[in-house]
Steps between C-alpha positions, in 0.01 A plus 500: 500500500319830462529667164363775283469448128476794262381416151452754228210514260658594169160550332421779746793706368484390135406850382833638614722195468401389150766733358774297673666194358424172673845499660469861620154426640632203696780711647254774602278250678788311663670818624172635637434183697858482631499867600171448683631197685816681604296790638265268690795307638646819648160600636468156661829551685396850605166372628669221697728754672195704598270221616725224632703496818861576397515260201845367413657572159447134412127543562487807276686311228236227514294708255625386161399539138503281193524718193284466193627348177458640154278211395328464837375839623453400862707594802471394862567671832517237771623415847790255492398152620728503805325814630145427385424287806537782754428799275181333383368508857583871526335572165182296551495424871480147634625267769868448569600172659825415676634187661494457876877554507465842334180656638364839401512782754143632507472835685237538771599795718814649348556820308496443124646698213292660225492171311342316795815303579719472809784751444839338450362145499779386268771664707440364850175664611390188690819494708468871573139460615594208725783700655261768627401499871200281572512312168511122501417197286210274596216309330183691407151370578505325162809311610719679246817673608470872570688796637333657802557818696421534871376836624701627799201640689223250435733203451264392222645375174389559143619324183717709269571248226360154428697260282271342244564243226272690262374852459252684281688763301316812391543641154785751512629548146240644264693388194216379278309821563801706393541294182133524412514877544822558307544228238264615225585870533873427507477279191305766309762758598793290382319392185447864409866580568625207294265584211634856506859374500434274203327778305794733567740229386299454179505876436877522549550202273279655231692830511832316477392335177 
């Protein structure tokens, strides 16, 4: 599971926060952490839409948060366990392995989309490629199954796709980089806003009495 923890340092803001009651201080810190996590969660979904190949809503909802508690000022933004296995490879890179009954289609000489994947792979791309003139299935030199295409003029064939049981996946989702860039600034922003809200509440309460 990949996660981001945001912990406040109360001493750093003691000059401003010492006027608050302990309970008010805890609420300011908790709300600031939760607001930060919510913002980063939305940014994670936005980033996934930009950098991944047509992610499903379930994939976007894999970014989840665990809110802070009043007596435990720590919140977590994480990838749900069921999605961490495949998203982790896209976030950090790594090798994906499949069983022989479900091999990976590794492109060799086919047009790819902007994400470096075979377009429409999940919606029948293999069948469409095989249905084109000159395309046929035959073993590659490695002995692994492959889709070939025979040139009409030269009658020579070239491999289009080779079916592998494992594949090196390049880093595609720059999630950690986004968090490292945004987390501290976002927390400072929300802390300032929540301090201002609490001060305004204290002023209204003082006038009312």
